[in-house]
C-alpha positions in Angstrom: 4.8 16.8 -21.9 2.0 15.4 -23.5 -0.6 12.2 -22.7 -1.9 10.0 -25.1 -5.7 10.4 -24.2 -8.3 7.5 -24.8 -11.9 7.2 -24.9 -13.7 4.4 -22.6 -14.4 2.2 -25.7 -10.8 2.3 -26.4 -10.3 4.6 -29.4 -7.7 7.3 -29.5 -9.0 10.6 -28.3 -6.8 14.1 -28.6 -3.4 14.1 -26.7 -3.5 16.2 -23.5 -0.3 17.8 -21.5 0.5 17.3 -18.3 2.8 19.3 -15.7 6.2 18.4 -16.2 6.8 18.8 -12.7 5.0 15.8 -11.6 5.3 14.0 -15.2 8.6 15.2 -16.5 11.4 15.2 -13.4 14.4 12.8 -13.2 12.9 9.3 -11.1 15.2 10.3 -8.0 15.0 5.8 -6.8 17.1 6.4 -3.5 14.0 8.8 -2.5 11.7 6.1 -4.4 13.1 3.4 -2.1 12.8 5.6 1.1 9.2 6.4 0.6 8.3 2.7 -0.2 10.2 1.6 3.2 8.1 3.7 5.4 4.7 3.0 3.5 4.8 -0.8 4.2 6.7 -0.3 8.3 3.7 1.8 8.8 1.3 -0.6 7.6 2.5 -3.1 10.6 0.7 -3.4 13.1 3.2 -4.4 15.7 1.4 -6.7 17.8 2.9 -9.8 18.2 3.7 -10.3 22.0 4.9 -13.8 23.7 4.2 -13.9 27.6 7.4 -14.0 30.3 7.4 -14.8 33.5 4.8 -12.5 34.8 2.0 -13.1 32.3 2.1 -16.9 32.2 -0.9 -18.3 34.2 0.0 -19.9 37.3 3.7 -19.8 39.7 2.3 -18.8 42.5 4.0 -21.2 45.4 7.3 -22.7 45.5 7.1 -26.1 44.2 9.1 -27.4 46.6 11.3 -26.2 49.9 14.5 -24.8 49.5 17.1 -27.3 50.8 17.1 -30.7 51.1 16.4 -32.4 47.8 19.7 -32.1 46.5 18.6 -30.3 43.2 18.5 -26.8 42.2 16.1 -24.1 44.4 13.6 -23.5 42.5 10.8 -20.3 43.3 8.5 -20.9 40.8 7.0 -23.1 38.3 6.9 -20.8 35.7 10.7 -19.7 35.3 11.7 -19.8 31.8 13.8 -23.0 32.2 10.6 -24.6 33.1 8.3 -26.4 30.6 5.3 -24.1 30.7 7.6 -21.1 31.7 8.0 -17.4 30.5 9.3 -16.5 27.4 12.9 -15.1 27.8 13.3 -12.1 25.5 10.6 -12.9 22.7 8.7 -11.0 20.8 7.0 -7.4 22.5 4.4 -4.9 21.4 5.9 -2.3 19.4 5.3 0.8 17.0 6.9 0.7 13.3 6.0 4.0 12.2 8.6 6.0 10.4 7.5 9.9 9.7 8.4 10.7 6.1 8.5 14.3 5.0 6.3 15.6 3.2 8.4 17.1 0.6 10.6 13.6 0.3 6.6 11.7 -0.3 5.8 13.8 -3.1 9.1 13.8 -5.0 9.0 10.0 -4.3 5.3 9.7 -6.0 6.5 12.4 -8.5 9.3 10.2 -9.8 7.0 7.4 -9.9 4.7 9.0 -12.5 7.3 10.4 -14.5 8.6 6.7 -14.8 5.4 5.3 -16.1 5.0 8.3 -18.0 8.3 7.7 -19.5 7.3 4.5 -20.3 3.8 4.9 -21.5 2.7 3.1 -18.3 -0.4 5.7 -17.9 -3.6 5.2 -19.1 -5.5 8.5 -19.0 -8.5 8.5 -21.0 -11.7 10.8 -21.0 -13.8 10.0 -18.1 -13.5 6.8 -15.6 -17.7 6.5 -14.9 -19.6 3.5 -15.6 -22.6 2.7 -16.4 -22.9 -0.7 -15.0 -22.1 -2.1 -11.4 -21.2 -5.6 -13.6 -17.8 -6.7 -13.4 -18.1 -8.6 -16.7 -19.2 -4.9 -17.9 -16.0 -3.7 -16.2 -13.3 -6.6 -17.7 -14.9 -5.1 -21.2 -13.9 -2.1 -20.5 -10.3 -3.2 -19.5 -10.0 -5.0 -22.6 -10.9 -2.3 -24.5 -8.5 0.0 -23.2 -5.5 -3.1 -23.1 -5.2 -4.0 -19.9 -6.5 -7.4 -19.8 -4.7 -9.6 -17.4 -2.4 -7.1 -16.3 -2.4 -5.3 -12.5 -4.1 -1.9 -12.8 -4.4 0.9 -10.4 -6.9 3.3 -10.8 -6.5 6.6 -9.5 -10.7 7.6 -8.7 -11.6 11.4 -8.9 -14.5 10.7 -6.5 -16.8 8.2 -5.1 -18.3 6.4 -8.0 -20.5 3.6 -6.8 -20.7 2.0 -9.6 -16.8 1.8 -10.2 -16.4 0.2 -6.7 -18.5 -3.0 -7.2 -17.4 -3.4 -10.8 -13.5 -3.5 -9.5 -13.9 -5.2 -6.3 -13.8 -8.3 -7.6 -11.0 -8.4 -9.6 -7.7 -9.6 -8.0 -5.4 -7.5 -10.1 -7.2 -4.2 -9.8 -6.9 -1.8 -7.1 -9.4 1.6 -6.8 -7.1 4.7 -4.9 -8.4 7.5 -4.5 -6.5 10.1 -6.3 -6.1 12.5 -3.8 -4.4 9.9 -1.2 -2.4 7.8 -3.2 0.8 6.9 -1.9 4.2 5.9 -3.7 3.8 2.2 -3.3 -0.1 2.6 -4.9 1.8 4.1 -7.5 4.4 1.8 -8.1 3.0 -1.6 -7.1 1.3 -1.7 -10.5 1.5 -2.1 -14.4 -0.3 0.8 -15.6 -2.0 3.3 -14.0 -5.5 4.2 -15.4 -6.7 7.8 -14.2 -9.3 9.9 -15.9 -8.8 14.0 -16.9 -10.4 14.4 -13.5 -7.8 12.3 -11.3 -5.0 13.9 -13.1 -6.3 17.5 -12.8 -6.4 16.3 -8.5 -3.4 14.1 -8.3 -1.2 17.1 -10.2 -2.3 19.7 -7.8 -1.7 17.7 -5.0 1.9 17.2 -5.9 2.9 20.6 -8.1 2.1 22.4 -4.5 
């Protein structure tokens, strides 16, 4: 399979062959769904909590004597049926983590890349090294590439300080390391933007 290559100014370059095992398979939608749900679950902190009767303040003394008042007996003012009492069956901190098999994760990422390649949603450029850290200059680069106003995930091949500074204020542009890009990173965009170095990295990671 071949992908069109663009220069950083938007002009056409020479088409480049890519690995069919990564960019040319039949997408497995159930596996993609499983991977995205697992990744979203793993992003949850699970720190939600409420105070039960053991955690709320006060209630150490018996509020009134056991017998003689003609009312229900009570041992603490922090019973769940009292105002200011503890919560019954409230949320408790717990982990939402879900471990996904490595082969399933790789298949999901290959499926997303193959689908985007088939729908011309992968923009491949010669080199993503930008000379300026200014956001305005990078916006012009995106416009030249036909990505103005689009939701774009950039797969970076390495740490480029100028690229980080130029893209961090663009709310529809996300910069992700190609080596650690997840299924959700790949699918949660309209276009994937990467250079030849980033392509080599993601191919090496997923073809193995």
